[in-house]
N, C-alpha and C positions, 0 to 999 in steps of 0.2 A: 668437476665440481670442486668448487673452492669453499672452504669453511673458515668464517672469521672467529675472533676470540671469543663472541658471544653464541657460537653455535649456528649461527644463520648459514644457509646453504645458498651461495650465489652461483648464478649461471655462468659456466665457462669452467676453465679459461679458454679464449680463443685468441688467434694471432691478432695483434693489433695493426690490421691492415684494411683498407677500404673494402675489398670484396667480402672480407669475413664480416666486418661491421654491417654492411648491407644485408647480408643473409642471416646473420645471428642476432643482432642487437634488436631489441623491440622498439616499436612506434609506442613508446608508454613512458610515463613518469617513472622515476626511481632514482636509485644511486649506481654508480659504477666505479670500478677502480682500474687502474693501469699498474700492471704487476711486471716485475723484471726477476731474472734469474730463471731457475727451472724447479719443477716439482721434486720434491715435496717442500722445498725451500722457498717458495716466492716471497719477494719483498714488495711491500706496496710502495709504488712510486707517485702515484697520484690518486686523489680521490676527488669526486665531483658529483653534482646533482643535476637531474633534469626535472624541472618543476612547471607546473601550469602551462606555460606557452612553448614548451621545448619537450624533446624525446630523448631517450637514452641513444638512440641511433643518430640524431642529428647532433648531439654534444660530441659523441664519439668520432663522428664523421670530421667535425670542425677540427678536433684535436689531431686527428690522423693527417689531415691536409695542413697543419702547421698553423691553424688558426686558434684563438681564444685562449691559448697558454704558451707563453714563449718557450718554456721549458720542454713541454712535450713537442714543440715544433723543432727542437734541436736534437732530438733523439738519433743516436748513432746505432748501427746494429738493430734494426727493427725487429729481426727475427728472435731477439732475446726478450721481446716485450709482448705481453698478453693482457687482455682485457676480461673482466667479469662484471657482473651486474646483478642487481637485486631490485626487481620491480616493486614499486610501493607507492603510497600515496606522498604527496609533497612534504606534508609535515614530518612524517617519519624519515624521509630523505634528508631533510634539513637537520633534524636532530642526529642522525648517525654521522653525517659529514662533520657537524660542529664538534661532536665529541671526538671524532678522529683527528681532525685538525687541531684541536685544543690539547689532546694528551699525548698523541705520538704523530706529530705532523710528517706527512709524507714529504720527501725532498722536492718533489715538483711542484708542490703546492705553494705558491710564492707569495700569496697575499694572506694577511691575518684575517681569520674568520672565526669570531667568537660569538657572533649573536645566535640565539637559539640554543645556546649550551646548556644541556642537561645532564647532570652528573651520572645518571644511571639509565641506560636505554636498554636494559635486558628483557623488558617487557615487549619490545617491538620485533 
């Protein structure tokens, strides 16, 4: 179980590998993170969302196959990387992602994403 700074409990961590993604990641909307390091001091490497026409499983699969984010596609030592996810509605996912990328941008989030920024997301 991974807990973020707001007390939300994320599912995982699971190895950032296709077989684990296919069995553990849901076919649902929400938000996900790719972490590096080891417990209990994981670091957030990437945060992304799956909204409306996409799923957490599809997005993570694309990343693990080197599509959709050039930084994640260049990962070395994949055994040091894990993923976690938080199923939620699309609006909540956008708000959480926007807050994280605006306040403490993970190193593999390469584009600027400030739309939908809400200064306080503790209610989600």
